[in-house]
N, C-alpha and C positions, 0 to 999 in steps of 0.2 A: 604336346610340352605349353610349358608357360610361357616360350617365346613367342608364341602363336597367337594374334587376336583375335578375338571374337565378331563373328559379323555382323551389323542388326539389319535385321529387314522390314520389322515392324510395320505394319502400316499396308506394307503385298502381299499382294495376294497369291499362290500358287496358280496355276493355267499351266492349262493342256489342250491338244486335242482328244482329250476321250480316249486316246489310243488310234483312233483313227488312220494316223499317218502319220509314220517315221522319219519324213523329210518336208516339214512341212516350213512355211511362212507365218513369220506373225508379226503383226504389226497397230499402233497407236497414234494416230494424231490428238497434240496434244498444244493448248495452250502457253505457253509461254513470256514472264516480261524479261526485263532488261537486265544479264544478271552478271553480278561479280565474277562470282566465282561457281560453278557447277563439279557432280562429280556422281559415278554409277558403277551402284556395287550389282552383281549379276553373279544369282547363287543358278547355273544349269545344270540337270543332268539329261545329256545325252551333248555330243556336240551341239555351237554355237558361235554365229555368231554376229556381233553389234554393231550397227547401223544407225546415223541418225541426219535426216537428209540426206541419203543414200552417201553418205562418207562412211568407211568403215572406222570406229571407234577405237581400233588397234592393228598391230600387221602381229600378235600373236596368235597362235595357229591351235586345235585339238581341244579346246580348252572344253570345261574343266580340267584341271588336274586329275591321273584315275588314283582312286582311292579306293576304301571299300566304306559306300556309299551312306547306303544303308540298310539292315537285313535284309534278306533276300528269303521268296518262296520258298518251302523245303524242296530239295529237291538231292538226285542220287549222284553220286559220281562213282564211276567204280563197284556201284552198288552200298558205298558208304552217304549216311547223309552230311550234312552240310556242317548241321547240331554244331556250333562251336560257339562259347561265345565270346563275341570279339566286341570291340567301340567302332565307333564306324564315323566318318567328317566327311565333310565338302566344303573343296576351298573355292573362293570368289573374289576373282581380280575385280579389282578399285582399278576406275578410269577418269583420267580428270577429263572435262569434256564441255569445259568452261565455251571454248572456242567454235564446238559443236554446235551449242545454241543458235538460235536468234530470236527476240523481239515476236513476239506473235507464234503463229502454228508452225510447228516441228512436229517432225515423224521419227518416231521410235519406232524398229524393226529388228525382226530376227532370224536368218538362217539357224533351222536345226539340223541335225545326224542324230542316228542312234549310238552313232561312237561309242563307249562303253557299258554303256549303260541297257540299254533295249538290242541283244542278239539275238532271237527265237531259235532256241536248238544249242543255243554256246551255251560255255558257262560265266555268259557276263551278262546273264536276264535277268536283269532288278525290277523290270516292270517298261511301262511306257511313258517313251520322256516328258517333261516338265519342266516350265520355268517361271522363275519368279525375278523381277528387280525391283532396284529401288533406286533416284535421283535426288540426291538431296543438292537444295542449289539457296546462294544466297543474294536478295535482289538488291540495287543496285540503294535503299537503303538500310542497308547490310541486316535487314530479316532471313531469315531462315526459313526454309520449306520446304519437303521431300512429298515425293510425288514416283508412283510405282506401276507395277505390273497389276492388272484388273479384272474382269471380267467384261470390259468392251473392247476389249482387244479381240482381234479378229485374227481369223486367219484362210491361210492357201496350201496344199500341194505345192512344191517348188518342181523344177524343170528335175531335179534330183531323183531321179523313178527308186532308185534300190541304192542303197549305200551299207557295209557290211565293212568294218573294219580290219577286218581279218585279207577279206576276196576280195572288196573290190566297190565300182560301184554303175549305176549306168543312169545317163543321164540322155534327156528328151528336150531339145534346144529348141525346135518347135513350143513351149510353154515357157523359153526361157523372155521374160521382162525387167530389167531394169529398174522401172519405173514404177515401180509399186513401194520401194524405198522410198517416193514423192511423197510429198505433201499432196499434189493434186489428183492422185491415185485413186480410183472409185475402187472404192473395196465391199460395195455393197451386195455383189454377189459371193462376197466370203461365208465364212463359215466365222458365228462366236467360237472364242473358243469356252471351254471346259472348267470348272473351278477343280484345284485339286488339293485332297488333304496336305496338311504341313508334312515333309517327310520326316520322321522320328530319327535325327544323323541331329550333330555337330559343326553349326560356318564357323567358317575361320576364313580372314583375308587373306589373300595368296600374299607367300613372300617364295614362292620358287622361279628360279626362271621358265617360261614357257616355251614352247615350239617355235620356229622359226626359220623362214629363210635364212641360210647362212649365206651360201655365195648358188656359181650357176656352172653347170656344165654346159662343153657342147658334141652333141655325139654326134658320132662317124659311123654314117652307113656303112655301111659290112657288106650287102647282098639284098640283093631281091630274087625272091626264088617266086614266081608268080607274080599273086596279086598282093605278097605281102613280102614287106620290107623289115629286114635283121637291124637294127644297128647298137652300138657298143658305148657305152661312158666312158670305158676307160678304167673304171673304180667298182666296187660295189658300193653302194651310196644309199640314204634313205631319203627316197621321197616321190616326184614324178616328173614324166618326160609334159612336156605341154606342146601344144599342137595348134595348125591354123587350118581352118580349112571354111572353105564357101561351098561351099557340095550343094546340090539340090537339096532342097526338105527332104525329110526322108531315109534318107542313105546313112548306112549305119557303118561303123570305124568301130573299130574293133582294137585296144591294145595288151596282151598280154606280158609281164615282165617276168625276168628268170636271174640265176645269178651264173650258173653255163650256159656254153654249148653243145648240143650231142657232135657226131662226126658228121654228122651232113649236114653242121654246118645253123641247123635249125636250135630253139631254145632244146636244150633237154626239159622234159616235162618234171619231172622228177625235184626240180630242180624252183620250177614258176607258183608252186602251194599257193595255188588258184590266183596268183593277187591278175586280175583282171578289171578293165573299163570299156564300156562302151557308149560310144556317142552315138547320136541322131541328128544329122543334122537341121536345120531350118531355114537354107536358101543363104544366108546374111553367114558374111564372114564372120568368125568369132574364136575365140582364144578357148581351148579347148582341158582341161585339166582337175582331178582329181578337188576331193572340197572335204570329202571328210575323212581324209584315210593317205595314210603314206605306204610306200613299198618301200623291198628290200630289193636289188636287184642289179643288177651290171648290164644288163642285156634285154631287149626288147624287138617284139615285134606291133609292126603295126598297119594292120587289113583298110581298106581301105583309101578316100579321096582325102587325104591331110598332108600337111609339112611339117617335121618337126623343128621345131623354133627352138627348142632349147630345155634342159633338165635340172628340174629347182632340187637343190639341196639343202633338205629342214631335218633338224633334231633339235635341244634343248639347248638353248641360245648359252653353252658355257664355254668359257674362251679357256682354248690350249696357254695357258703361263710357264712351258718348261720348252726346253731347247734340249736337244741333244745329238751328238752324232761322234763316233768312233772313224776307226782304220777297215774294220768287217765292214763290209757291205749289208751280211746276214744281220747281226747286233743294231745295224742303221733301218734294214725292210722293217728286224720283228719292232722298235718302237713308233715307223709310222704306221702298220698294219694293227699294233695293238691299240695305238688312239681313233682310226680310223673306226675301226669293229666298234672299238669302244665308245664313240662320240653316235655310230651308225643306232646304238643299244637304246641310247638315253635321249627317250619321250613320255611327254605327260607326267615327267615326275619323278619316273623309276630305270632304275637301270632295268634293262632285260636279259633275257637272253640271247634271244633274236628278234631279228624286225620283222618275221612274216611267218615261220610257222605259228608261235607261241605268243612272244612278245610279252610276254611274263616277267615278274623281276623277281626272279626266281631267288631265294634264300641262301643257298649257296653256291650260286658265280658271284650272287653281290658282295659276302663277303668277302672271296678269293680276294673279289678285281678291286675293293674298296678302295687298298691303300696305293697302287700302280695308278689308282683316278684319283686321289686327293693328293698323290704327290703332282703330279702331269699337269691336272685339270682345278682349276678354281670352279669347284664342287665345293663349298661351303651351304650355300643355299638348296644346291640340288641333294645333296645326303641328308641334310637338316628332316627336309619334309622327309624322305624313303627312309630310315629313322623313327620317325613316327609310322609310318606306315607299319614295318614290323613289330614294332609297340602294339598298336591297335589290334593287330590281327595275332598275339597270341590269344588263346582258348582262356581267358579269367578262369575260370574252373579246375583247370590238370594245369597248365602252365604248357600247353603243348606249342610250341611255334611254326607256322603254318611254310611248308614250302614254298610258298609264294606270298610278296607282300606290294602292294594290297592282294588280297586272299582271290585267287582262283582255285578251284580243286585242280591236284597236279600229283608228281612224284618224285621224290625224296629220301632224304634219312632224317632222325634224331641228330645224330652228331654235327656235320658237316653244313646245314644247310639252319635248324634250329638254333647254331650256336654264333648267327646274325645278331640274335638280341644282348647277345653279349661283345661279339668282337668288334661290328661293328660302329654302336657308340666308341669302343675305347681306341680308334684308328681313329675316332674324328678326334677325338680328347688331346690325342696324341699332335695332332695336324694342326688344330686350330684352337686349341686352348680350354674350351665350351667345360668346364665341371658340371654345368648343370643340369645336364645331359644326363651324366654320369649317378646325379642326386637322383632324379627322377627316375630312373629306370633300373638302380640298383634292384629293389623288390620285383620286380618281373623278372632281372634275373638269378635271382634268387629263388623264387616259381621254377624257371624253366629246367635250374640244377636239380631241384626238385622230380619233376617230370622224367629226366635220365635218370634220377635212383628208382623211380617206382618201373620203369623198365628196363630194367637190371634183373640179370639171377648172376647168382657166381662172382660177383663186380665186376661183372661186364654187361654193357651196353646191348642189349640183344631184340629188342623188340621197337615199331613204334604206334602209333596210333590203329587201333584193330580196323582190316582189309584194310591199309594202307602201304604203298616200297617202306623197304625198311634198307636203304640206300648204305652204304660205307664211301667207298671211292666209286668214277662215274667216268664213264667214255675210256677206258684202258682201251689200248690198240687192238688188243684180241678180241673185239669185241664184233667188227665187222662189220656189223649194220645194228641200226637204229634196235635199241632196249631191249640185246641178246644179253639176257644175265647171266646165262650159262658162262659166259666169256670170260664174268669178271671174278679173277682166281684169288685178287686180295679177299679175307677172312671182314666181312661188316663190322662186324663187331669189335673188333681190332681197331680200325677205323673210328667209329663212334666214340669206341669208350676214349681213343686218342684225345677227341675231339672235346669228352669232358672234360677230361685232367686239361687239357689247353683253356674250357671255358674257367674253373672254380680258376686253378691257377692266376687267369686276368679278373678276375673278380675278388681274390685277394687285393690284387692291387689297385683295383678300384675301389674295393674299403680302404684304405691305406690312402687313397687320395683323398677318401669325402671323410674321412673318420667315421668307419664303423666295420665295426668290431667285433659281432654280439656269435656271426656264425666264422670265425678265422679257426674256431680250433676241429668243428666238427668240418671244414670242408679241410682242412691240412689231414686229417685222419682218412678221409676219402681218398684225398690224391694218392696216399702213399697206399691204401686197400687196392686200387685200379692200380694202379703199378706192377703190382705185384702179382693182381690177378692176370695181367697181361705178358706175364714173365711167366709164370708159371700154366700160361691156357697155350701159348705159341712158342715161347724160346729151345730152342734145341740144342740143348747143353751139349753136342759130338761137332754142331759145327760153327756154331756161335748165332745164327741166322733165326727172327724169326718168318714164322708163315710160309717156309720156307724160301723167303725173301723173293716172294713172288711180287711181281711187279707194284715194288721198293718196299714190301713189309718192314722189311729194316730201319727207311728211312723216320717212320715214325715211335720206333720206341729210341733210336739213335738220338732224336730229338727229346724223348721225354726223358733221355738219361739215361736207361733202365738194356740191358746186355752186358756184353763185355767188351775188350777190345778185340776183339774176329767181328763183332757186329757193322763197323764204320769199315771196319778196312774190306770188309768181306761188298761191302756195298760199292766202294773203290774198286776195286776186283771187277767187280759185277758191270759195273759202265766204262769201268777203260775197255772190257771183252765185249760188247755189245756196240758202244759206242754211240746213242741214244738213245734216247726213252723211252721206256716201257709202261710209261705210269699217266695214272689217270689224273684226273682234272688237280685234287689233292696234295697228292703226293709227288706230281713234277713240280709244284712251290716248295712243297720243304725241303725233298732232294737237290734243289736249285740253292738253296739257300741253307740250309745245313755244309753243302758241299763250298761256299764264299766263309762259311761263318767259322769255318774247321781247317784250314788253308788249306784247300784244295780248289784254288782258284781256276786253274787252267782247265784242268777239266768240268767244274761249270760251268767254263767258255765250252769248252770243246760240244757237248752237250748241246749248249746254246744253236751253235753255230754247229753242228754235224752238218757233215752233206751224204745223209745214209737216206734209200726212202725214209717218206712220213717224218719227215721233221719240217720245224720251218725254213731253213737254206732249202728242201725240196719245194717249196709251200711257193717262195719267192721265185725258184727257177720256171717253177709253169704258168706266170704270171700273177701268182696271188696278190690279191690287196687286202685283204683281209683273212683272221684267224678262223677256222673253220671247226667246225662244232665236234667231230674228231679227227687223231692225226692221221687215218687213211681216206680221210675226206670225203666222209659220208655224210651225205644233208645239207646240212646248212652252212654254207660256208663264211658268216660273218656271227661266230659265238666267241663271247672275250674271256671267256677263263682261263683256257692257257693262257691268255696276254699275263695274266697277274704276275711272272716272271720278269716283266719289264722294268719292275720298280727295283729291280737288282742291277741296271742298269745306272742306275740313278748312289743307289748305296755302297757298292761295287766296286762296280769301272768307274765311276768318279766319284766315289768314295763318299758320302755324304754322307752322314747316318746324328743321328741326335742320340745322346746320350741317355742313361739308363729309364732319370726321372723329369727327361727333357717333353718339353711343350711348346709345339710353335718351333721348331729348330731356332729356339732362341741359345742352348750348348748343346754344342757339335764338337764331333772328331771329321776332319777330312782327313782320310783313308785313299787314299785311291790303289785298288788291285791293280800295279802296273806290270804286267803279264809281255812274255815276248808275244804274244798272240796279238796283242794291242799296241800299233807304237804308237799313236793317238787319238785322242779322245776330248769333248770340252762340251759341256752343258749346263743346265742351270734349271732350279729350282727356284718359286716366287714366294718367301713366306710372310708373315703377317708382319717381321718387321721388315722386308724389302726382299730382296734378290741374290741368290747363293751361287755363283758359279766358280766352275772346275774347268783348266786345260791344260791339259798332258802332253809333253812328246818325247821322244827319249834325252834329250836335255836341261830341259825344265818343267816345273809344273809351276801357274798361275791360278792365284785365290783371293774369288774377292766376298770380304762378308758384308752385309750391312751394321746400319746403328743398333744397340743392344741389342747384338750377337759374343755368343762366345764362342771362340771355333778353338779347337789344338789340333796340327797340324803333324800328321804322325807321314814321316817320309826315313824309309834305309833305314831305318831303327832308329832314327832320332824324333823327338819331339816340338816343334816348338808354337809357342801360343802365339798365334794372330791379331791385327788390329784389326777392331768394326771400324766398317766403314771405309775400308785405306784396300788397295792391291797390294797380295805381298807374291813375288815373285819369286821361286828358291831353284838352285840347282839341282838336278839328279845324281 
């Protein structure tokens, strides 16, 4: 998108170890005059840390941001070639290094690991790691100079002997020596770097928050079983433990990380996901922790002679800028669990599905949760970057939108996943007001609609790219175990065609915003035909149900305005009877919203707070701190997708809603659903113009809106215009 500035690395050379090492130290000593100002721009393919004269130049972690770096060697995934035409980019951080440089010798050093770039036998394999950087500086006379990477740099393998983003690392501290970053270090025994061809990609200045250390946790020792100690951090988080050891040289210390304990009080192996770090001691007291990855875990086992001194919480440096609390403990838990889960899944510029098994930016999960995230977090720069990933990873030939962005071969479907190319930019516009994104991506949105049309039969979306999955909804409770497709009863064509229709409706709205109307007539006719196709194929005139109302089938029809009065009545009756969700990731969100929208707020809240098994409440009572992948708790314990419903705590429990054509919450309706089940609630969101806050109990409601904001309070059937910049108190 045009908002990103191009990075200029002209005059510098790309360098590497020639594929000989995935965890090198790279260094060079240069002479500088006294400088007035200096900055370094770094392009790294593979995770890098930069140092000048032994000092790290930034607290940023795990750079570069994850993108579709460049074209990959042709490979197969589930028998399907990558082979789609996508766009590629690499983000380059720029740091002010004026205070780091001194007159005379200065050593520029990099510690590198494979990261997202070089992972043999995995989906992340692009090639071997490489580096390019420039230093631009101004001398005392004001003259501009540039220097950077070239063939005179030297390298050696670091103390990190193995590094895998998913599975962990092996460190040998017998090879640890911090002096390699200093001027006096003798690198004559090191290898010269190899020149590299410049990658065929586009370079841009990074403008998205990187990962950083956010906070610290003191873990609790739970038990000692033989020579193994088991620790509990008290919550599922992303980061790593920090150990200290002064054990004799050559001793092995092993740390295994997991989300759950088994009945014997040990780590449940199925929830460790091979997250393991091994340290070899050198007889000197050392602080030991991961360097090129993070883990998603709550519990960890330590074997060997070491003390645990800390657990470091790491994720993208995205601030929580909302508040919420109410008289219901389950809703409070849902809000906190969603935030923790979402932040645990914000790394390297992508909103991932989980922080351990795959770590992929699934477009289905991401489009589903993006509004909840943008409401509750300061996510503008983060999501702007991810929207670009989605756009980059669309096949420019067919219009197919990948299941993950950046592109990593995965599973999904054409509707709920592919619609991210429409839904995420639209939600971004409504929250942050950037019309440019809509203008730039409008042609790609139309291309996506063409793709869905080309994969339709009898006006239903029935297929996806050849050889790929064609999912509709996902993670319904009946699945029972991972990828149990036979337990998904809701028809995939119904769900995919629903998302096709919703995408077309949004494209019409976007066209109105940006003044594009060429396709309007054709789109409206397609919407009519698609709705009729769903009605003709799935509607039962004897019952009023669609597809037997299985796993929320009716809610998609109700949201599209098809069926008859029995369709929604059957939804109400069904969920009053079963008293819990029986829906997958998409139907859960749609069901919750249409209940609130259509005057069934008490039923919506009863589902959110249901005390049945496999609910948010049962998860809370089991001590869960995050939202799991499956209602049944199978596999990952940290998937944000079901947490998308947390957005309705703000839109309906607090009642903070934008009017139809409002952006940035500049024109509001404040209409809290004051229910018998919720005695009091309070919360706030941050907008472009300031903070909007709502607080109420059984006797009064207090609302504050910022300057330059219009708001109408709806309470007890009465309307009241609220004054901007003021607090208003109204008796109930």
